[in-house]
C-alpha positions as CSV (number, residue, x, y, z in Angstrom):
1,M,91.0,-11.8,33.6
2,S,89.6,-8.4,31.7
3,P,87.2,-7.7,28.9
4,T,90.2,-6.6,27.2
5,S,92.2,-9.1,27.8
6,S,89.8,-11.9,27.0
7,T,89.1,-10.7,23.4
8,S,92.9,-12.5,22.1
9,D,91.3,-15.3,20.3
10,L,89.0,-13.6,18.8
11,T,91.1,-11.2,17.1
12,G,94.6,-12.7,17.3
13,T,96.5,-9.6,18.4
14,G,96.1,-8.2,22.1
15,S,96.8,-4.8,20.3
16,H,94.0,-1.9,22.4
17,A,93.6,-0.6,19.3
18,C,91.4,-3.6,18.3
19,D,89.9,-3.9,22.0
20,T,88.0,-0.7,21.9
21,L,86.8,-1.3,18.3
22,L,85.6,-4.4,18.7
23,R,83.7,-3.2,22.1
24,L,82.5,-0.3,20.3
25,V,81.1,-2.7,17.3
26,A,79.6,-5.3,20.4
27,D,77.6,-2.4,22.1
28,T,76.1,-0.7,18.9
29,V,74.7,-3.9,17.6
30,P,70.6,-4.6,18.0
31,V,71.5,-7.9,19.6
32,M,72.7,-9.7,22.9
33,L,76.3,-10.9,22.2
34,A,78.6,-13.6,24.3
35,Y,82.1,-15.6,23.6
36,Y,82.3,-18.9,25.0
37,D,85.3,-20.8,24.8
38,A,84.7,-24.1,23.9
39,H,86.3,-26.1,26.0
40,Q,84.7,-24.7,30.0
41,L,82.3,-23.0,28.3
42,R,83.3,-19.6,30.5
43,C,82.5,-16.4,29.0
44,S,85.7,-14.4,27.4
45,F,83.7,-11.7,25.8
46,A,79.8,-9.6,26.4
47,N,78.2,-6.8,25.4
48,Q,76.0,-4.4,27.7
49,R,73.6,-6.2,25.5
50,F,73.9,-9.7,27.3
51,A,74.8,-8.6,30.5
52,D,71.8,-7.1,31.2
53,Y,69.9,-10.0,30.4
54,V,72.0,-12.2,33.0
55,G,71.7,-9.6,35.0
56,R,75.1,-8.7,36.3
57,A,77.7,-6.4,35.9
58,L,79.5,-6.5,32.8
59,D,82.6,-6.7,34.3
60,S,82.0,-9.6,36.1
61,L,80.9,-12.1,33.4
62,P,84.2,-13.3,32.3
63,G,85.4,-16.3,33.7
64,T,81.9,-17.3,34.6
65,S,80.2,-20.4,32.8
66,A,77.0,-20.4,30.8
67,Q,75.5,-22.6,33.3
68,E,76.5,-20.1,36.1
69,V,74.6,-17.3,33.6
70,L,71.7,-18.8,32.6
71,D,68.7,-19.7,34.6
72,S,68.6,-23.8,35.2
73,E,65.7,-24.0,32.4
74,T,66.8,-22.0,30.0
75,W,70.5,-24.1,30.5
76,Q,68.4,-27.0,30.1
77,Q,66.8,-25.9,26.8
78,M,70.3,-25.3,25.9
79,Q,72.3,-27.8,26.3
80,P,70.9,-30.0,23.6
81,C,72.1,-26.7,21.2
82,V,75.3,-26.4,22.7
83,Q,76.5,-29.8,21.9
84,R,75.5,-29.5,18.5
85,A,77.5,-26.5,18.0
86,L,80.4,-28.0,19.6
87,A,80.5,-30.8,16.8
88,G,80.5,-28.1,14.5
89,E,76.9,-27.1,13.6
90,A,75.7,-23.5,13.7
91,V,72.3,-23.8,15.8
92,Q,69.1,-21.4,16.4
93,H,67.3,-22.1,18.8
94,V,63.6,-20.0,20.5
95,C,63.4,-20.2,24.6
96,Q,59.9,-18.7,25.6
97,R,59.8,-17.5,29.2
98,Q,56.8,-16.5,30.6
99,Q,57.5,-13.0,32.5
100,S,56.2,-12.0,36.7
101,D,54.0,-9.5,35.0
102,G,52.2,-12.9,33.3
103,S,53.5,-11.5,29.4
104,M,55.6,-13.5,27.2
105,R,59.6,-13.4,26.5
106,M,60.8,-15.1,23.8
107,L,64.3,-15.1,22.6
108,E,66.0,-16.3,20.1
109,F,69.5,-17.9,21.1
110,S,71.6,-18.7,17.4
111,L,75.2,-20.5,18.4
112,H,77.8,-19.8,16.1
113,P,80.9,-22.6,16.5
114,Y,84.3,-20.9,16.1
115,Q,87.3,-22.8,14.6
116,R,91.1,-22.9,14.7
117,M,93.6,-25.5,12.5
118,R,94.9,-27.9,15.4
119,N,97.1,-30.3,14.1
120,G,95.8,-30.1,10.6
121,Q,92.5,-30.1,11.5
122,P,90.1,-27.5,12.3
123,A,88.9,-27.5,16.2
124,V,85.9,-25.8,17.4
125,V,88.0,-23.3,20.2
126,G,84.7,-21.0,20.8
127,L,81.0,-20.1,20.5
128,M,80.1,-17.2,19.0
129,V,76.4,-16.4,21.3
130,L,74.4,-14.0,20.0
131,V,70.3,-13.2,21.6
132,N,67.7,-11.3,20.3
133,D,64.5,-11.2,22.2
134,I,61.5,-11.7,19.3
135,S,58.8,-11.1,21.8
136,R,57.4,-8.0,19.4
137,H,58.4,-9.6,16.0
138,R,56.1,-12.9,17.1
139,Q,53.0,-11.1,19.1
140,A,53.1,-9.2,15.0
141,E,53.5,-12.4,13.2
142,N,50.6,-13.6,15.9
143,A,48.6,-10.8,15.3
144,L,48.6,-11.1,11.4
145,R,47.9,-14.2,11.7
146,Q,44.9,-13.7,14.4
147,S,43.7,-11.2,11.8
148,E,43.8,-13.3,8.7
149,E,42.4,-16.0,10.9
150,R,39.5,-13.6,11.2
151,M,39.2,-11.8,8.2
152,R,38.9,-15.6,6.8
153,R,36.2,-16.6,9.2
154,F,34.3,-12.7,8.9
155,A,34.0,-13.6,5.0
156,E,33.3,-17.4,5.1
157,V,29.9,-16.2,7.4
158,T,29.2,-12.8,6.3
159,E,26.6,-12.1,3.8
160,E,28.5,-9.1,2.3
161,G,29.5,-10.3,-1.2
162,L,33.8,-10.2,-1.0
163,V,35.4,-9.7,-4.4
164,F,39.8,-9.7,-5.0
165,H,40.5,-8.3,-8.5
166,R,43.3,-7.0,-10.0
167,D,42.8,-4.7,-12.4
168,G,39.1,-6.2,-13.0
169,N,40.5,-9.8,-12.8
170,I,39.3,-11.9,-10.7
171,L,41.6,-13.1,-8.1
172,D,39.0,-14.6,-5.1
173,A,35.6,-14.3,-3.7
174,N,33.7,-15.3,-1.1
175,A,30.9,-17.5,-0.3
176,A,28.5,-14.7,0.2
177,A,29.6,-14.1,-3.8
178,L,29.0,-16.5,-5.0
179,R,25.6,-16.8,-3.3
180,M,24.6,-13.9,-4.6
181,T,25.6,-14.9,-8.5
182,G,25.3,-18.2,-8.3
183,Y,28.6,-19.5,-9.4
184,T,31.0,-21.4,-8.3
185,L,34.5,-20.0,-7.4
186,A,36.3,-22.4,-10.0
187,E,33.7,-20.5,-12.9
188,V,34.2,-16.6,-12.0
189,L,38.3,-16.9,-10.9
190,G,40.4,-15.1,-13.7
191,R,37.2,-13.9,-15.5
192,S,36.7,-10.1,-15.8
193,I,34.5,-8.6,-13.0
194,F,32.4,-6.9,-15.4
195,D,31.6,-9.8,-16.8
196,F,29.2,-9.8,-14.1
197,I,27.4,-6.1,-14.6
198,L,24.7,-5.6,-16.6
199,P,25.5,-3.7,-19.4
200,E,23.5,-0.5,-18.1
201,Y,26.6,-0.7,-15.1
202,R,29.2,-1.8,-17.2
203,A,30.8,1.7,-18.0
204,V,30.0,3.4,-14.8
205,S,31.8,0.4,-13.1
206,M,35.1,0.5,-14.5
207,E,35.7,4.1,-14.4
208,Y,34.5,3.7,-10.5
209,T,37.3,1.3,-10.9
210,R,39.9,3.4,-13.5
211,R,40.0,6.2,-10.9
212,A,40.5,4.0,-7.5
213,R,36.8,5.5,-5.9
214,E,35.4,4.2,-2.6
215,H,32.3,5.9,-1.9
216,P,29.3,3.4,-2.4
217,Y,27.8,3.3,-5.2
218,E,24.6,1.2,-6.7
219,L,24.1,-1.3,-10.2
220,A,23.1,-4.8,-10.7
221,L,24.6,-8.0,-11.3
222,N,23.7,-10.5,-13.4
223,H,22.8,-13.7,-12.3
224,K,23.5,-16.8,-13.6
225,S,19.9,-17.8,-13.4
226,G,19.5,-14.7,-15.6
227,R,17.8,-12.0,-13.0
228,A,19.2,-9.3,-12.2
229,I,20.7,-8.2,-8.5
230,P,20.2,-4.9,-7.3
231,I,23.6,-4.7,-5.0
232,E,25.4,-1.7,-3.7
233,A,29.1,-1.9,-3.3
234,V,31.8,0.1,-2.4
235,G,36.0,-1.0,-3.5
236,K,39.2,-0.4,-1.8
237,T,42.6,-0.6,-2.9
238,L,44.5,-3.3,-1.1
239,P,48.6,-2.0,-1.7
240,Q,50.5,-5.9,-2.1
241,Q,54.4,-6.4,-2.3
242,D,53.0,-8.2,-6.4
243,G,50.8,-4.9,-7.1
244,T,47.9,-3.1,-6.5
245,Q,44.9,-5.3,-5.8
246,R,40.9,-4.2,-5.0
247,V,38.3,-5.4,-2.8
248,V,34.8,-5.4,-4.0
249,I,32.2,-5.5,-1.2
250,M,28.9,-6.3,-2.3
251,R,25.5,-5.9,-0.4
252,D,22.5,-7.5,-1.6
253,I,19.4,-4.4,-2.0
254,T,16.6,-6.7,-3.1
255,A,15.0,-6.8,0.7
256,R,15.7,-2.3,0.3
257,R,14.9,-1.8,-2.9
258,E,11.5,-4.0,-1.7
259,E,10.9,-2.1,1.0
260,Q,11.5,1.9,-1.4
261,E,9.0,0.7,-4.0
262,H,6.9,-0.6,-1.0
263,A,6.6,2.5,0.5
264,R,6.8,4.7,-3.3
265,F,3.5,2.3,-3.5
266,L,1.9,3.7,-0.3
267,A,2.7,7.4,-0.4
268,Q,0.7,6.7,-3.9
269,H,-1.9,4.3,-3.2
270,D,-4.9,3.7,-0.8
271,T,-4.1,1.3,1.6
272,L,-7.2,-0.5,1.1
273,T,-8.7,-1.3,-2.3
274,Q,-4.6,-0.2,-3.5
275,L,-5.8,2.4,-5.8
276,P,-3.8,5.0,-6.5
277,N,-4.4,7.7,-3.4
278,R,-6.1,11.6,-4.0
279,R,-2.3,12.1,-4.5
280,H,-1.7,9.8,-7.3
281,L,-4.5,11.2,-8.6
282,M,-3.7,14.8,-9.1
283,R,-0.6,14.5,-10.5
284,Q,-1.7,12.4,-13.3
285,L,-4.8,14.2,-13.8
286,A,-2.5,17.1,-14.2
287,R,0.1,15.1,-16.6
288,E,-3.3,14.2,-18.4
289,A,-4.4,16.9,-18.7
290,V,-1.1,18.4,-20.3
291,E,-0.6,15.9,-23.4
292,A,-4.6,16.3,-23.5
293,E,-3.9,20.1,-24.6
294,Q,-1.3,19.4,-26.4
295,R,-2.7,16.8,-28.5
296,Q,-5.9,19.0,-28.2
297,A,-7.6,16.1,-27.6
298,R,-10.7,15.3,-25.2
299,M,-10.7,14.1,-21.0
300,A,-13.3,12.8,-19.1
301,V,-13.3,13.0,-15.4
302,L,-16.0,10.5,-13.8
303,F,-16.3,11.2,-9.7
304,I,-18.2,8.5,-8.8
305,D,-19.6,8.4,-5.5
306,L,-22.0,5.1,-3.9
307,D,-25.2,5.9,-2.5
308,H,-26.3,5.6,1.0
309,F,-22.6,3.9,1.4
310,K,-23.2,4.9,5.4
311,T,-26.3,3.0,5.9
312,V,-23.9,0.0,5.5
313,N,-21.9,0.8,7.9
314,D,-24.2,1.7,10.8
315,S,-26.4,-1.2,10.1
316,L,-23.6,-4.2,8.8
317,G,-20.0,-2.4,10.2
318,H,-17.4,-1.1,9.0
319,E,-15.7,-4.8,8.2
320,A,-18.6,-4.7,5.7
321,G,-18.4,-1.8,4.6
322,D,-14.3,-2.2,3.6
323,R,-15.1,-5.1,2.0
324,L,-17.8,-3.4,0.2
325,L,-15.3,-0.8,-1.0
326,C,-12.5,-3.1,-2.5
327,E,-15.6,-4.6,-3.9
328,M,-16.0,-1.9,-6.1
329,A,-12.6,-1.0,-6.4
330,R,-12.5,-3.9,-8.3
331,R,-15.7,-4.0,-10.2
332,L,-14.2,0.0,-11.1
333,Q,-11.0,-2.2,-12.7
334,E,-12.6,-4.7,-14.4
335,G,-14.7,-2.1,-16.4
336,V,-12.0,0.4,-17.8
337,N,-10.1,0.1,-20.7
338,G,-6.4,-0.5,-20.3
339,N,-5.5,3.7,-20.5
340,D,-7.7,4.8,-18.2
341,F,-7.0,5.7,-14.7
342,I,-9.0,4.7,-11.8
343,A,-8.4,6.2,-8.2
344,R,-9.9,6.3,-4.8
345,A,-10.6,9.9,-3.9
346,G,-10.8,8.8,-0.4
347,G,-14.4,7.6,1.5
348,D,-16.9,6.3,-0.7
349,Q,-15.7,8.2,-3.2
350,F,-13.8,6.9,-7.1
351,V,-12.0,9.1,-10.3
352,V,-12.2,7.7,-14.0
353,L,-9.9,9.4,-15.9
354,L,-10.7,9.0,-19.4
355,P,-8.2,10.1,-22.1
356,D,-8.2,10.3,-25.5
357,L,-12.1,11.0,-25.7
358,R,-13.4,11.1,-29.5
359,Y,-17.2,12.2,-28.7
360,R,-18.2,13.5,-25.2
361,G,-20.9,10.9,-25.7
362,S,-18.4,7.9,-24.4
363,A,-17.8,9.4,-21.1
364,A,-22.1,9.3,-20.4
365,D,-22.1,5.3,-22.0
366,M,-19.0,4.8,-20.0
367,S,-20.6,5.5,-17.1
368,D,-24.1,4.8,-17.4
369,A,-21.7,1.0,-18.1
370,L,-20.1,1.6,-14.9
371,I,-23.0,2.4,-12.8
372,R,-24.6,-1.1,-13.8
373,R,-21.6,-2.8,-12.7
374,L,-21.6,-1.3,-9.3
375,S,-25.4,-1.8,-8.5
376,A,-24.9,-5.8,-9.6
377,A,-25.2,-7.4,-6.3
378,Y,-22.8,-7.9,-3.3
379,E,-23.3,-10.7,-0.9
380,I,-21.7,-10.1,2.6
381,G,-21.9,-12.1,5.9
382,G,-25.4,-13.8,4.3
383,T,-26.9,-10.7,3.6
384,Q,-27.4,-9.4,-0.6
385,L,-26.3,-5.6,-0.9
386,S,-27.1,-3.5,-4.3
387,I,-25.5,-0.7,-4.1
388,S,-25.4,2.0,-6.7
389,A,-24.0,5.3,-7.7
390,T,-24.2,8.5,-8.7
391,V,-21.2,9.6,-11.7
392,G,-20.9,13.5,-12.3
393,I,-18.7,14.4,-15.3
394,S,-16.4,17.1,-15.9
395,M,-14.8,17.5,-19.6
396,L,-11.1,19.3,-20.9
397,P,-11.1,21.2,-22.7
398,E,-15.0,22.5,-21.9
399,D,-14.8,22.4,-18.3
400,G,-11.3,23.9,-17.7
401,Y,-7.6,22.7,-17.9
402,S,-6.4,23.1,-14.2
403,P,-6.7,19.7,-12.2
404,D,-8.0,21.4,-8.9
405,E,-10.9,23.0,-11.5
406,L,-11.6,19.1,-13.1
407,L,-11.8,17.7,-10.0
408,R,-14.2,20.5,-9.0
409,H,-16.0,20.2,-11.2
410,A,-17.2,16.9,-12.1
411,A,-18.1,16.8,-7.9
412,A,-20.1,19.8,-8.9
413,A,-21.8,17.5,-11.3
414,M,-21.8,14.4,-8.9
415,H,-23.8,16.1,-6.0
416,Y,-26.2,17.9,-8.5
417,A,-27.1,14.2,-10.0
418,K,-27.4,12.8,-6.2
419,E,-29.7,15.7,-5.7
420,G,-31.9,15.2,-9.5
421,G,-32.0,11.2,-8.1
422,R,-28.9,9.1,-6.8
423,G,-28.1,6.4,-10.0
424,T,-27.6,8.2,-12.0
425,H,-24.7,10.2,-14.3
426,L,-24.6,14.1,-14.9
427,F,-22.3,16.3,-16.7
428,Y,-21.3,19.7,-15.2
429,A,-23.0,23.0,-16.1
430,P,-22.1,25.9,-14.6
431,Y,-24.9,26.6,-12.6
432,M,-24.1,23.7,-10.3
433,L,-21.5,25.8,-8.6
434,G,-23.7,28.2,-7.2
435,Q,-22.9,31.0,-5.0
436,P,-24.0,30.9,-1.1
437,A,-26.1,33.9,-1.8
438,E,-27.9,32.1,-4.2
439,A,-28.5,29.0,-1.6
440,L,-30.0,31.5,1.2
441,Q,-32.2,32.6,-1.6
442,Q,-33.5,29.1,-2.4
443,E,-34.2,28.3,1.2
444,H,-36.0,31.4,2.3
445,L,-38.1,30.9,-0.8
446,L,-38.7,27.6,-0.1
447,R,-39.6,27.8,3.3
448,A,-42.7,29.8,3.0
449,A,-43.9,27.7,0.2
450,V,-46.3,26.2,2.4
451,P,-47.6,28.9,4.0
452,Q,-47.9,30.9,0.8
453,D,-49.6,28.1,-0.8
454,A,-46.8,27.3,-3.5
455,L,-46.7,23.6,-3.6
456,R,-49.3,21.2,-5.7
457,L,-49.5,17.8,-5.8
458,H,-49.6,15.3,-9.0
459,Y,-51.1,11.7,-9.3
460,Q,-49.5,9.3,-11.5
461,P,-52.1,6.3,-11.9
462,Q,-50.9,3.4,-11.2
463,I,-52.8,-0.1,-12.9
464,E,-53.1,-3.6,-12.8
465,V,-51.0,-4.8,-15.6
466,S,-53.3,-7.6,-17.3
467,T,-56.3,-6.4,-17.3
468,G,-55.7,-2.2,-17.1
469,R,-57.6,-1.3,-14.9
470,L,-57.3,1.3,-12.4
471,T,-55.4,0.1,-9.2
472,G,-54.0,3.7,-7.5
473,F,-52.2,6.9,-7.2
474,E,-48.8,7.6,-6.4
475,A,-48.9,11.3,-5.3
476,L,-45.7,13.4,-6.6
477,V,-45.2,16.6,-4.4
478,R,-44.2,20.4,-7.2
479,W,-43.6,23.5,-6.1
480,Q,-44.4,26.1,-7.6
481,H,-40.8,28.4,-8.1
482,P,-41.9,32.0,-8.3
483,E,-38.9,32.0,-10.7
484,R,-38.2,28.8,-12.0
485,G,-42.3,28.0,-12.6
486,L,-43.3,24.4,-11.2
487,L,-40.4,22.3,-9.9
488,G,-40.2,18.8,-9.9
489,P,-39.0,16.9,-6.7
490,D,-35.9,16.3,-7.5
491,E,-35.0,20.2,-7.8
492,F,-36.0,20.7,-4.2
493,I,-36.2,18.2,-1.8
494,P,-32.9,17.9,-1.4
495,L,-32.7,21.1,0.0
496,A,-35.4,20.6,2.0
497,E,-33.5,18.0,3.8
498,S,-30.5,19.7,4.3
499,R,-32.4,23.0,6.0
500,G,-35.2,20.9,8.2
501,L,-37.8,21.9,5.9
502,V,-38.9,17.9,4.1
503,T,-41.3,17.7,7.7
504,P,-43.6,20.3,6.8
505,I,-43.7,19.5,3.2
506,G,-44.0,15.8,3.8
507,R,-46.9,16.9,6.7
508,W,-48.5,19.1,3.8
509,V,-48.5,16.2,1.4
510,L,-49.6,13.5,3.0
511,R,-53.3,15.8,4.3
512,E,-53.6,17.2,1.1
513,A,-53.2,13.7,-0.8
514,C,-56.0,12.6,1.5
515,R,-58.3,15.1,1.2
516,Q,-58.0,14.7,-2.8
517,I,-58.7,11.3,-2.3
518,K,-61.5,11.6,-0.5
519,A,-63.4,13.9,-2.5
520,W,-63.3,12.2,-5.6
521,Q,-64.6,9.4,-3.6
522,D,-67.2,11.6,-2.3
523,E,-67.9,12.6,-6.0
524,G,-68.5,8.4,-6.8
525,L,-65.3,8.2,-9.1
526,A,-63.0,5.5,-8.4
527,R,-62.5,4.4,-4.7
528,V,-58.2,3.3,-5.1
529,P,-55.7,4.4,-2.4
530,V,-52.7,6.9,-3.1
531,A,-49.3,6.4,-2.2
532,V,-47.1,8.9,-0.3
533,N,-43.6,8.9,-0.3
534,V,-42.3,9.2,2.9
535,S,-38.2,10.1,3.4
536,A,-35.9,8.2,5.8
537,M,-35.2,11.4,7.2
538,E,-39.1,11.8,8.1
539,F,-39.9,8.2,9.0
540,R,-37.1,8.7,11.7
541,Q,-38.1,12.0,12.7
542,R,-42.1,12.3,12.7
543,D,-44.6,10.5,15.0
544,L,-45.8,9.4,11.5
545,V,-48.3,7.2,12.9
546,G,-50.3,9.6,15.4
547,E,-49.8,11.7,12.3
548,I,-51.5,9.5,9.9
549,K,-54.3,8.7,12.8
550,Q,-55.1,12.1,13.0
551,V,-54.9,13.4,9.0
552,L,-57.1,9.8,8.4
553,A,-59.7,11.2,11.1
554,D,-59.5,14.9,9.9
555,T,-60.3,14.1,5.9
556,G,-62.4,10.7,6.7
557,L,-60.5,8.8,4.5
558,D,-60.9,5.2,5.4
559,A,-57.1,4.1,6.3
560,Q,-57.5,1.0,3.7
561,Y,-57.0,4.3,1.2
562,L,-53.8,5.1,2.1
563,E,-50.1,3.6,1.0
564,I,-46.9,4.7,2.5
565,E,-43.6,4.2,0.5
566,I,-40.3,4.1,2.0
567,T,-36.6,3.1,0.4
568,E,-34.4,0.2,1.7
569,T,-32.1,3.0,3.4
570,T,-35.2,3.0,5.5
571,L,-35.7,0.3,6.1
572,M,-31.9,-0.5,7.3
573,Q,-31.7,2.9,9.7
574,Q,-32.5,2.1,13.6
575,P,-34.2,-1.7,12.2
576,E,-36.5,-1.6,15.4
577,Q,-37.7,1.6,16.0
578,A,-38.9,0.6,12.2
579,R,-40.0,-2.4,12.5
580,T,-42.4,-0.9,14.9
581,T,-43.7,1.7,12.6
582,L,-44.5,-0.5,10.7
583,D,-46.6,-2.7,12.8
584,E,-48.2,0.1,13.8
585,L,-49.4,0.9,10.6
586,R,-49.9,-3.0,9.6
587,A,-52.3,-2.5,12.6
588,L,-54.6,0.2,11.0
589,G,-54.2,-0.6,7.3
590,V,-52.3,1.9,6.4
591,G,-50.5,-0.2,3.2
592,V,-46.4,0.0,3.1
593,T,-44.6,-0.2,-0.1
594,V,-40.4,-0.2,-1.2
595,D,-39.7,2.3,-3.5
596,D,-37.1,1.7,-5.9
597,F,-35.8,-1.3,-5.5
598,G,-32.8,-3.0,-6.7
599,T,-31.1,1.0,-6.2
600,G,-30.3,0.4,-2.4
601,Y,-29.1,-3.3,-0.5
602,S,-32.0,-5.7,-1.3
603,S,-31.6,-7.4,1.5
604,L,-33.6,-10.2,1.6
605,A,-33.0,-10.2,5.3
606,Y,-35.3,-7.6,5.7
607,L,-37.7,-7.5,3.4
608,K,-39.4,-11.1,5.2
609,R,-38.2,-9.2,8.8
610,Y,-41.1,-5.8,7.9
611,P,-44.4,-6.1,7.6
612,L,-44.5,-4.9,3.4
613,D,-47.5,-5.2,1.1
614,K,-46.1,-3.9,-2.7
615,I,-41.7,-3.5,-4.5
616,K,-41.8,-0.9,-6.6
617,V,-39.1,-2.2,-9.6
618,D,-36.9,0.5,-10.4
619,R,-37.7,2.8,-13.2
620,S,-33.5,2.6,-14.5
621,F,-34.5,-1.3,-14.7
622,V,-37.4,-0.9,-16.8
623,I,-36.4,1.4,-18.8
624,D,-34.4,-0.4,-20.9
625,T,-35.9,-3.4,-21.4
626,P,-37.1,-5.9,-23.2
627,S,-33.6,-5.6,-25.1
628,D,-31.1,-5.1,-22.5
629,G,-30.5,-8.8,-21.4
630,E,-29.2,-8.3,-17.9
631,D,-31.6,-5.2,-17.6
632,V,-34.6,-8.2,-18.5
633,A,-33.1,-10.7,-15.9
634,I,-32.6,-8.2,-12.9
635,V,-37.1,-6.8,-13.3
636,T,-37.7,-11.0,-14.1
637,A,-35.1,-12.2,-10.6
638,I,-37.6,-9.3,-8.7
639,V,-41.2,-10.0,-9.8
640,Q,-40.2,-13.7,-8.5
641,L,-38.6,-12.1,-5.1
642,A,-42.3,-10.2,-4.5
643,R,-44.2,-13.3,-5.5
644,S,-42.0,-15.8,-3.6
645,L,-42.3,-13.5,-0.3
646,Q,-46.4,-13.3,-1.0
647,L,-45.9,-9.7,-2.1
648,Q,-47.1,-7.1,-5.5
649,S,-44.3,-6.3,-7.7
650,V,-45.0,-2.5,-9.3
651,A,-42.8,-1.7,-12.4
652,E,-42.0,2.3,-12.4
653,G,-41.3,4.1,-15.5
654,V,-43.0,2.1,-18.6
655,E,-43.2,3.6,-21.3
656,T,-43.7,1.8,-24.5
657,P,-46.6,-1.5,-25.5
658,E,-43.1,-3.2,-25.3
659,Q,-42.4,-3.6,-21.9
660,L,-45.0,-3.6,-20.9
661,G,-45.6,-6.7,-22.9
662,L,-42.6,-7.7,-21.4
663,L,-44.4,-7.2,-17.5
664,Q,-46.9,-9.0,-17.8
665,R,-45.2,-12.3,-19.4
666,L,-42.8,-12.2,-16.3
667,G,-46.2,-11.7,-13.7
668,C,-45.4,-8.2,-12.4
669,E,-48.3,-7.5,-11.1
670,L,-48.7,-3.1,-11.5
671,A,-47.4,-0.7,-13.4
672,Q,-46.9,3.2,-13.6
673,G,-45.0,4.8,-16.3
674,F,-45.6,7.7,-18.9
675,G,-46.3,5.0,-21.3
676,I,-49.5,4.6,-18.9
677,A,-50.4,7.6,-17.8
678,A,-47.9,11.6,-17.0
679,P,-48.6,12.8,-13.3
680,M,-50.9,15.0,-13.6
681,D,-52.7,17.8,-11.6
682,A,-55.8,17.1,-9.7
683,G,-58.0,19.0,-12.4
684,S,-56.3,16.3,-15.3
685,A,-56.2,13.7,-12.6
686,H,-60.0,14.6,-11.8
687,A,-60.9,14.5,-15.7
688,W,-59.0,11.2,-16.4
689,L,-61.3,9.6,-13.5
690,Q,-64.1,10.7,-14.8
691,M,-63.1,7.9,-18.0
692,Q,-62.5,5.2,-16.2
693,P,-65.4,2.4,-15.1
694,P,-67.3,3.3,-12.3
695,A,-66.3,3.5,-8.2
696,Q,-65.7,0.0,-6.6
697,T,-64.4,-0.8,-3.4
698,M,-61.3,-2.4,-2.8
699,T,-62.4,-5.1,-1.6
700,E,-64.6,-5.7,-4.6
701,A,-61.6,-5.3,-7.2
């Protein structure tokens, strides 16, 4: 049977033109096509695609049965479908076969019965078979389903919030978005997405959506609890058959914001004390200076330096020093007003800005209050510390407008205050920024002071509080400056220490004090001791015991009439060497007094450890008594401490009878100050001594 003749059942004619047209159509359609008679299921017609599928030549197919051209597995699957089609039912069936390369091939068989009227009844005379290779289509469907499944799973597990909306109306949201906002899905569906955005970001977000933008931007959502949630969002447009949708991908950036804030904080704050650092200080100072200038207001810069802080680090360790710095920072914060600004300038230095001052004295009052607050006792590891502070003050507009200038002037005042005696405040003055040439000139003059006999000793009496009886003198050095006149030790001893001149000055003071006291004793005047101050530097560097032995031998003064005054700092530096030296002085018969007690470190452990005789209460605690309750409490504590350690207490800076009366009631044993007698040169002291009771030995006293 030829392909042409086999089409007679389909065309109803045997015309060659119809066969040719049918062949053209059959080979053009993108499916496999064949026609089988219903009686024997033999092929009457097929197109080239079907021939290629069954692996036969096209002209060999007519007359072959379906069972012959189909493989057994396919025929087995198709046989039930063929029977249904022969019964007049249009049937579709998908066959899935694995190829030799392992891929799956899927064929969709469509069986359409062809019927004719026979004996007045329709009868199936053939089956039109259409076979469509749907492998790619099914693969695409599977890929789409897998993609949708992956997307669904991603939406469920991702920490990024996903919200789908059309024209702002929410269509769907994933679990992360709901967690982020605190709402349930039912509470957000159908609502406007802009309802959940903070008002200040709403206009920007609406414009972003209207223009279908797709770049990331930051905004904040309103959580159901009322708190703001900062997020980073990016919108994407999703074309759909039923219109355009938008998906918003949201990321909670709270942690990132906190990290950024922390980074900004660290950039502007000291990591130890949490106070603003120097960079922050300079910006704040510049801002405050501009505002003060515009308002024509006054502002003060307080430059605070802790006295002898290095000793804490050296003796107790850097950890103790850090704890002390944190405590000082806390005290400063508690001691200032709300508008004041505190910063750590570096090391043990702090700066306080006081804006809107009404008068200059306010800066002095605040400085004194902070000094008292900082000097209060503090315990570290069982060791009681009491550290003093020195403050330099610069004022706007008097001392300048620029931040650098104001800070430099305050620092200069602080350094000048340290040279004049620590634990106090000082306002800046132009002379405090001396030129190097001037410093060199002063060094040259001071170096010549000893050989040119330009040093003088003044003597201040020390009395017994209960009786008023003279108990001794303190020798105080002065420098007869060739240009500036008589200078006190605060004006040249710091320069001497920095230039290595303190040792020859100290040796001269020791020898001259012993010589003078011995000369007065030889005249029959009161036989009382003289106290000589020895700096920490001298105590470390000089052979103090050997020099004292030699001076006592040269002058003939008995050792019991010499006292050495040292500071608490001296005891804390190289403690083993200090203990050895003090033991040797005790064996020699020389007395030892701790000077300025309460302004240094006030460690009971050190006081108990060393052989001492007296404790001097610093003048800063005495001068405001009895009106200042805090100072009275401090003096009381020091006097009681001295008594418990079997040491004599000596109060400095006594200026009034009221102060002397208070000291007597508190049980303080000895006192000195301008209210008793001012320091006197040798001639005046000699005349003063002549008015005292007849000479008596210390044993008789």
